[in-house]
N, C-alpha and C positions, 0 to 999 in steps of 0.2 A: 738143752739149755736155751734160755731166752736171753737175748742180748738187748740192752737198752742203753744207748750212748756209751759205747765200750772204751772210753779213755780213762785210764787209771781206775778200772772197774773193781767193784767189790763182788764177791760171790755170796749170795744169800739163798738159803733154802726156803722155799715157799710151800706151804701145805694148805690144802682145802679140805673141809670136812662136811659130812652129811649132804644136804641138798646142794651146797656150793660145789661139791665134787661132781655131782651129777650135772649141774648146770654148765660148769666149765669143761667137763669131759675128761678130767684127769685128777689124780690125787695130789700132785705136787709138781714143782718145777725147781730147777736150779737157775737162779737169776743172776746174770752177769751185768751189773749196772753201775754206772758212775753217778747218776743223778738220783738214784733211789735212796735218799738219806732219811726218809720218814716212812712209817708204815703206809700212809696214804699213797706216797710215791711208788712204793713197792706194788701196791694193788694196781695202780694205773699202768705201770710198766708191764706187770704180769698179765693184765687183762686187755692190753692193747688200747688203753686210754679210757676204759669205762669208768663212769662215776661210781664212787664207792657207795653202796647202799647205806642209808642212815642208821639202820638197826643192826649192822654187822658187828660181831664180836671179833676181837683180834688179840693176838698174844705175840710177844717176842721172847724167845727162849723160855717158853712155857709159863710166862707171867702175863696176865691181862694188862693191856695198855690202851691208850687213846690213839686216834689216827695220827696225831702230830708227834708221837713218840719217835725218837731217833733209832736208826738201825746202823749196825756196823758190819764190816767184813766178817763173814762166818756166822752171822746170826741166823736163827730159824724164825720165820714169821709165819704164823698160822691164822687162818680166817675161818670163822664159824658162823653159821646162820644163828639168829636168835633162838634161844631155848624156851620152850613153853612146856607146861605140864601141870600136873597137880595130883 
């Protein structure tokens, strides 16, 4: 579990997919955070303050969202690298 300012904390499940999983070195985390109230804040907390890549795809509870989307206690937040193909 990763703690990020643990007063009145929420528990958020964080998942990383494809090349992000390889880069971060794990498939997911349980985040215990009080200040992670947006998807971007979850990213920063889970990655130790790294800037969020501009082309990152993200979802809350399996629905695609923007970085400013709100998160709540018990949510699952997933991060995906951009998808290409043809």
